Structures are given as C-alpha cells and as structure tokens.
C-alpha positions in Angstrom: 91.3 76.3 111.1 94.5 78.3 111.9 94.4 81.7 113.6 97.5 83.9 113.2 98.2 86.8 115.5 101.0 89.3 114.8 102.0 92.0 117.3 104.0 94.9 115.8 105.9 97.3 118.0 106.5 100.5 116.0 108.3 103.8 116.4 106.9 106.8 114.5 109.9 109.1 114.9 108.8 111.8 112.5 105.5 112.3 114.4 105.3 115.7 116.3 101.8 115.1 117.8 99.2 112.4 118.3 97.4 113.7 115.2 100.5 113.0 113.1 100.9 109.6 114.6 97.3 108.7 114.1 97.5 109.8 110.5 100.5 107.5 109.8 99.0 104.5 111.8 95.6 104.8 110.1 97.2 104.8 106.7 99.3 101.7 107.6 96.3 99.9 109.0 94.3 100.6 105.9 97.1 99.4 103.6 97.5 96.2 105.6 93.8 95.5 105.6 93.4 96.1 101.9 96.6 94.3 100.8 96.6 91.3 103.1 92.9 90.9 104.1 93.7 91.0 107.8 92.1 92.7 110.8 94.3 95.4 112.4 94.0 97.4 115.6 96.2 99.7 117.6 96.5 97.9 120.9 99.0 99.8 123.0 100.8 103.2 123.5 97.6 104.9 122.4 98.6 108.2 124.0 102.2 108.2 123.0 102.9 110.3 119.9 106.0 108.4 118.8 105.2 104.8 119.6 102.4 102.3 118.6 101.7 98.7 119.0 99.5 97.1 116.3 97.7 93.8 116.6 97.1 91.9 113.3 94.9 88.9 113.1 94.0 86.5 110.3 92.2 83.2 110.0 92.7 80.5 107.3 92.3 76.8 106.8 96.0 76.6 105.7 98.7 77.1 108.3 101.3 77.6 105.6 99.3 80.5 104.2 99.0 82.1 107.7 102.8 81.8 108.4 103.7 83.1 104.9 101.2 86.0 105.1 102.5 87.1 108.6 106.1 87.0 107.3 105.1 89.2 104.3 103.4 91.6 106.6 106.5 92.0 108.7 108.6 92.6 105.5 106.0 95.1 104.3 106.0 97.1 107.5 109.9 97.1 107.6 109.8 98.9 104.2 107.5 101.7 105.2 108.8 105.2 105.3 108.2 107.1 108.5 108.0 104.0 110.6 110.6 101.8 112.4 109.7 98.3 113.4 111.2 97.8 116.8 110.0 94.3 117.5 107.3 91.8 116.5 105.8 88.6 117.8 104.0 85.9 115.7 101.7 83.3 117.2 99.4 80.7 115.6 97.0 78.3 117.0 
C-alpha cells in the first residue's frame, strides 16, 4: 500500500473577502475530488482571504500511480484561473 500526500500552497489574488476565497477553494476541492478521486482539505491560512493551503491524500497499491496522479494534480492546479500555485510538497510512504 502506498499513501501519497500533497500540500499545495495557493494564492487567491482575486479574492476580496473570505466568502470569495471559500467559494474558489470549495470549487477547486470539489473538482480535485471528482476528477482524481482524492481526499482534499484546507489545512492552513483559514482566516486569510488571499492565501490557502490544501492537503491532498490518496491511497493505492501502485506507487507509480500515486506519483503520476500527484504530478497531474499539480499540473491541474497550475492551470486554474484565479489561483496561483506558490509552492507544493509531495510525500509518499
């Protein structure tokens, strides 16, 4: 069994309030969950209206699948309008 964890540090520059940020982040979380079959949660900067840190987790019996999926998630997030990927960290165990 391989567990993959991805931490995404995001900037939501177009956000003017927490409500705006939460709308954008919820939409991204839903798209990631539906498209990649992963668990996603906002884990830091909860009260900041232009920053967010998302934690993404997935489990598989194939480590190659986990690494490839996490790479595709990073590419997907980079292509999203209204968000800027500041940094990310991948871990597997």
